[in-house]
C-alpha positions as CSV (number, residue, x, y, z in Angstrom):
1,M,175.7,-7.8,57.4
2,F,175.9,-8.2,53.6
3,G,178.3,-6.3,51.5
4,D,177.9,-4.7,48.1
5,N,179.4,-7.8,46.4
6,F,176.7,-10.0,47.9
7,F,173.9,-7.6,46.4
8,K,175.7,-7.4,43.1
9,R,175.7,-11.3,42.9
10,V,172.1,-11.5,43.8
11,E,171.2,-8.7,41.3
12,N,173.1,-10.5,38.4
13,K,171.3,-13.8,39.2
14,T,167.8,-12.4,39.8
15,N,167.6,-8.9,38.2
16,I,166.4,-7.6,41.5
17,D,168.2,-4.6,42.7
18,K,169.5,-3.9,46.2
19,N,166.9,-1.3,47.2
20,T,164.2,-3.7,46.3
21,I,165.8,-6.5,48.3
22,L,166.3,-4.1,51.3
23,S,162.7,-2.9,51.0
24,L,161.3,-6.4,51.1
25,A,163.6,-7.4,54.0
26,K,162.3,-4.3,56.0
27,K,158.7,-5.3,55.3
28,I,159.3,-8.9,56.4
29,Q,161.2,-7.7,59.5
30,N,158.3,-5.5,60.6
31,A,155.5,-7.9,59.6
32,N,153.7,-10.6,61.6
33,M,155.0,-13.6,59.8
34,K,152.2,-15.6,61.5
35,D,149.5,-13.7,59.8
36,E,148.2,-15.6,56.7
37,K,147.3,-12.5,54.8
38,T,150.7,-11.0,55.4
39,L,152.5,-14.2,54.3
40,R,150.4,-14.4,51.2
41,E,151.3,-10.8,50.3
42,V,155.0,-11.5,50.8
43,V,154.9,-14.7,48.7
44,Q,153.0,-12.8,45.9
45,Q,155.5,-9.9,46.0
46,I,158.5,-12.2,45.7
47,S,156.7,-14.0,42.9
48,Q,156.3,-10.8,41.0
49,M,159.8,-9.6,41.7
50,T,161.4,-12.8,40.5
51,G,159.0,-13.4,37.6
52,K,158.3,-16.9,38.9
53,E,154.6,-18.0,38.9
54,V,153.5,-19.4,42.3
55,T,150.4,-21.6,41.9
56,K,147.7,-21.4,44.6
57,E,148.7,-24.9,45.7
58,K,152.4,-24.0,46.0
59,E,151.4,-20.7,47.8
60,D,149.3,-22.8,50.3
61,K,152.2,-25.1,51.0
62,I,154.6,-22.1,51.6
63,V,152.2,-20.4,53.9
64,N,151.4,-23.5,55.8
65,A,155.0,-24.5,56.3
66,I,155.9,-21.0,57.7
67,M,152.8,-20.8,60.0
68,K,153.6,-24.3,61.4
69,D,157.4,-23.4,61.9
70,N,158.2,-26.1,59.3
71,V,161.0,-24.1,57.8
72,P,164.7,-25.1,58.1
73,Q,166.4,-22.7,60.5
74,N,169.6,-23.2,58.6
75,I,169.2,-21.5,55.2
76,D,171.7,-23.9,53.7
77,K,169.2,-26.7,54.0
78,M,166.8,-24.8,51.7
79,F,169.2,-25.2,48.7
């Protein structure tokens, strides 16, 4: 689905390598994304990977949005 060029661009912007991205994608694919504990773990893992701090308030908003299916279906709307 995504070629090496895509992963190189992501790695250059985020300093997250292809294997880490694929590992996270696999975890998400196999996870119950309606489980609050799982969602919080994913948010925290992404926070650590990117070096961006996510406040408790922001984490709550992200988790609540996902659990209520209040996330744009088109990824372009997220940016």
